[in-house]
C-alpha positions as CSV (number, residue, x, y, z in Angstrom):
1,X,112.9,69.1,78.0
2,X,115.1,67.7,80.8
3,X,117.1,64.6,80.2
4,X,118.4,62.5,83.1
5,X,120.4,59.3,83.0
6,X,119.5,57.0,86.0
7,X,122.3,54.7,87.2
8,X,122.3,52.3,90.1
9,X,124.4,49.5,91.7
10,X,127.7,50.4,90.0
11,X,129.5,48.4,92.8
12,X,133.0,49.7,92.4
13,X,135.1,46.8,93.6
14,X,132.9,44.5,91.5
15,X,132.3,46.9,88.6
16,X,132.2,45.9,85.0
17,X,134.8,47.9,83.2
18,X,133.2,47.0,79.9
19,X,129.9,48.4,81.1
20,X,131.5,51.6,82.4
21,X,133.3,52.3,79.2
22,X,130.1,51.6,77.2
23,X,128.2,53.9,79.5
24,X,130.7,56.7,79.0
25,X,130.4,56.3,75.2
26,X,126.6,56.4,75.3
27,X,126.5,59.5,77.5
28,X,128.5,61.3,74.9
29,X,125.7,60.4,72.4
30,X,122.7,61.1,74.7
31,X,124.1,64.3,76.2
32,X,121.9,64.3,79.4
33,X,121.5,67.3,81.6
34,X,122.5,65.3,84.7
35,X,123.2,61.8,86.0
36,X,121.6,60.4,89.1
37,X,122.9,57.3,90.9
38,X,120.5,55.3,93.1
39,X,123.0,53.9,95.6
40,X,125.5,51.1,95.9
41,X,128.4,53.0,94.3
42,X,130.7,50.5,96.1
43,X,130.9,46.8,96.8
44,X,132.4,46.7,100.3
45,X,132.3,50.4,101.3
46,X,136.1,50.7,101.1
47,X,137.6,54.2,100.9
48,X,139.5,53.1,97.7
49,X,136.2,52.0,96.1
50,X,134.6,55.4,97.0
51,X,137.6,57.2,95.6
52,X,137.4,55.2,92.3
53,X,133.6,55.7,92.0
54,X,133.9,59.5,92.6
55,X,136.7,59.8,90.1
56,X,134.6,58.0,87.5
57,X,131.6,60.1,88.1
58,X,133.6,63.3,87.8
59,X,135.2,62.1,84.6
60,X,131.8,61.9,82.9
61,X,131.7,65.7,82.7
62,X,128.0,65.8,83.6
63,X,126.3,67.2,86.7
64,X,125.4,64.4,89.0
65,X,123.8,63.4,92.2
66,X,123.9,60.2,94.3
67,X,122.3,58.6,97.3
68,X,123.5,55.9,99.7
69,X,123.0,52.1,99.1
70,X,123.3,49.3,101.6
71,X,126.7,48.3,100.1
72,X,128.0,51.8,100.8
73,X,128.7,50.9,104.4
74,X,131.9,49.3,105.7
75,X,131.2,45.6,105.1
76,X,134.0,44.2,107.2
77,X,134.1,46.9,110.0
78,X,131.2,46.1,112.3
79,X,132.0,49.0,114.6
80,X,131.9,51.6,111.8
81,X,128.7,50.1,110.4
82,X,127.0,50.8,113.7
83,X,128.7,54.0,114.8
84,X,129.2,55.7,111.4
85,X,127.6,53.7,108.7
86,X,127.8,56.4,106.0
87,X,130.8,58.4,107.2
88,X,132.9,57.1,104.3
89,X,130.2,57.9,101.8
90,X,129.8,61.4,103.2
91,X,133.6,62.0,103.0
92,X,133.4,61.5,99.3
93,X,129.9,62.3,98.1
94,X,128.4,64.8,100.5
95,X,128.9,67.6,97.9
96,X,126.9,65.5,95.4
97,X,124.0,64.4,97.6
98,X,120.9,66.2,98.8
99,X,119.2,67.9,95.8
100,X,119.7,68.6,92.2
101,X,117.8,71.2,90.0
102,X,117.7,70.8,86.3
103,X,115.3,73.0,84.3
104,X,111.8,72.6,85.7
105,X,112.8,69.4,87.5
106,X,113.9,69.0,91.1
107,X,115.5,65.8,92.4
108,X,115.6,65.2,96.2
109,X,117.5,62.3,97.9
110,X,116.3,60.0,100.7
111,X,118.5,57.4,102.5
112,X,116.7,54.1,102.7
113,X,119.8,52.1,103.6
114,X,121.0,51.2,107.1
115,X,124.4,50.0,108.4
116,X,122.6,47.4,110.5
117,X,119.0,46.4,111.5
118,X,117.4,44.1,114.0
119,X,116.2,41.7,111.3
120,X,117.7,38.8,109.4
121,X,118.4,40.7,106.2
122,X,120.0,44.0,107.2
123,X,120.4,45.0,103.5
124,X,116.6,45.6,103.1
125,X,115.4,49.1,102.9
126,X,113.9,51.2,105.7
127,X,112.0,54.6,105.3
128,X,112.2,57.3,107.9
129,X,108.8,58.9,107.5
130,X,109.9,62.2,108.9
131,X,112.7,62.3,106.3
132,X,110.2,61.5,103.6
133,X,108.0,64.3,104.7
134,X,110.9,66.7,104.6
135,X,111.8,65.6,101.1
136,X,108.2,66.0,99.9
137,X,108.0,69.4,101.4
138,X,111.1,70.5,99.6
139,X,109.7,69.4,96.3
140,X,106.3,70.9,96.8
141,X,107.8,74.3,97.8
142,X,109.6,74.6,94.5
143,X,108.2,76.1,91.3
144,X,108.7,73.1,89.1
145,X,106.9,70.8,86.7
146,X,108.4,67.5,87.8
147,X,109.4,66.3,91.3
148,X,111.7,63.3,91.7
149,X,112.6,61.3,94.8
150,X,115.9,59.4,94.6
151,X,116.7,56.5,96.9
152,X,118.1,52.9,96.8
153,X,115.2,50.7,97.7
154,X,111.8,50.5,96.0
155,X,109.0,51.2,98.5
156,X,107.1,48.3,97.1
157,X,108.7,45.3,95.5
158,X,108.5,45.5,91.6
159,X,106.3,42.6,90.5
160,X,108.7,41.1,88.0
161,X,112.0,41.9,89.7
162,X,114.5,39.1,90.1
163,X,115.0,40.1,93.7
164,X,112.0,40.5,96.0
165,X,112.3,43.4,98.5
166,X,110.7,44.2,101.9
167,X,111.2,47.8,102.7
168,X,110.3,48.7,106.2
169,X,107.3,51.2,106.3
170,X,107.3,50.8,102.5
171,X,103.5,50.7,102.3
172,X,103.0,53.8,104.4
173,X,105.7,55.6,102.3
174,X,104.0,54.5,99.1
175,X,100.7,55.8,100.2
176,X,102.2,59.2,101.2
177,X,104.3,59.6,98.1
178,X,101.2,58.9,95.9
179,X,99.4,61.8,97.5
180,X,102.3,64.2,96.9
181,X,103.4,66.2,93.9
182,X,106.3,63.9,93.3
183,X,106.1,62.1,89.9
184,X,108.9,59.7,90.0
185,X,110.6,57.4,92.6
186,X,114.0,56.4,91.2
187,X,115.6,53.4,92.8
188,X,118.0,50.5,92.3
189,X,118.9,47.4,94.5
190,X,117.1,44.8,92.3
191,X,119.6,45.0,89.4
192,X,117.0,45.1,86.7
193,X,115.0,47.9,85.0
194,X,111.3,48.3,85.6
195,X,108.6,51.0,85.5
196,X,105.5,50.5,87.7
197,X,102.7,53.0,88.2
198,X,102.0,52.8,91.9
199,X,98.9,54.2,93.5
200,X,98.1,55.0,97.1
201,X,95.4,53.5,99.4
202,X,92.1,53.1,97.5
203,X,93.8,54.5,94.4
204,X,94.5,57.8,96.0
205,X,97.1,59.5,93.8
206,X,100.0,57.9,91.8
207,X,103.7,58.0,91.0
208,X,106.0,56.1,88.8
209,X,108.4,53.7,90.5
210,X,111.4,53.3,88.3
211,X,114.3,50.9,89.0
212,X,117.6,50.9,87.1
213,X,119.9,48.0,86.4
214,X,123.5,47.4,87.4
215,X,126.8,48.4,85.8
216,X,128.6,45.6,87.8
217,X,129.5,42.0,87.2
218,X,126.8,41.2,89.8
219,X,124.0,40.7,87.2
220,X,120.8,38.7,87.9
221,X,118.3,38.3,85.1
222,X,119.4,41.2,82.9
223,X,122.6,42.4,81.4
224,X,124.1,45.7,82.6
225,X,121.7,48.6,81.9
226,X,120.7,52.1,82.7
227,X,117.7,54.3,82.1
228,X,117.2,57.5,80.1
229,X,114.4,59.7,81.5
230,X,113.1,62.6,79.4
231,X,110.7,65.0,81.1
232,X,108.6,67.7,79.4
233,X,105.4,69.6,80.0
234,X,103.5,67.0,78.0
235,X,105.0,63.6,78.9
236,X,107.6,61.5,80.7
237,X,109.6,59.1,78.5
238,X,111.6,56.3,80.1
239,X,114.0,54.2,78.0
240,X,115.9,51.2,79.3
241,X,119.3,50.8,77.6
242,X,120.7,47.3,77.8
243,X,124.3,46.3,77.1
244,X,124.5,44.2,73.9
245,X,128.0,43.3,72.7
246,X,130.1,46.5,72.6
247,X,127.4,49.1,73.3
248,X,124.2,49.9,75.0
249,X,121.0,49.7,72.9
250,X,117.5,50.9,73.8
251,X,115.1,48.2,74.7
252,X,111.9,50.1,74.8
253,X,110.5,53.6,75.6
254,X,107.5,53.9,78.0
255,X,105.6,57.2,77.6
256,X,103.4,58.6,80.4
257,X,101.3,61.7,80.5
258,X,102.6,64.5,82.7
259,X,100.2,65.2,85.6
260,X,97.9,62.2,85.4
261,X,100.8,59.7,84.9
262,X,98.5,57.7,82.6
263,X,100.3,55.5,80.1
264,X,100.4,56.9,76.6
265,X,102.3,54.1,74.7
266,X,105.2,51.7,74.8
267,X,107.6,51.8,71.9
268,X,109.6,48.6,71.5
269,X,113.0,48.9,69.8
270,X,115.0,46.2,68.2
271,X,118.5,46.1,69.6
272,X,121.5,46.1,67.2
273,X,123.2,43.0,68.3
């Protein structure tokens, strides 16, 4: 069994200290093998925000991996956003990006964020298909049970998300990922937890698209939250933990069969308010 905690959109500079403290307390209980962060570690891409986010991640005492988010570019420095959008991110997090191996699980990162784009909403995602192929090849070359792709933007917009997304080349990326040996696409950006079984063109293959909520004050429809992902030879269990009062409580656990990714059951849990 491999246990991962999926965080996203911590937004240091607009972080919720209450949510951060409650997360640390829950990690001591859950004892995950690793923590993965799906981008937006900072709010404005300031060096001080990166330093604070890295210090907090290190303080958890758990192996971790992160990828870039659209907020992890210098918001107010247009030149740096164009010439070196993720230089500040790399200065702080290059040693904790790329890949993570835990048991029979391999996590590979993909940058879907851009410092600028020739479209109205530059914060939307964009998939470089060559980079996607490289990530898939790395997973498929490994002797593992579960392959995971980590990025910031969902390839396809989650149906019930409070924020609609339009990832460039998202449909092509979705179809390719569904045909690969990757089981899970872990993302953020929408600030709400969700699990969607996505299939490729004409139902060719499948993967689970899993979004995590935020640990910032920038909440939308849901309180601060994170996901616990448990992976075994038999199944994949995904539990959303929502902040209620002083602590995080499990909302529900979705169980999916390893290999086929068919749903097994959903266990709803009553939060202790």
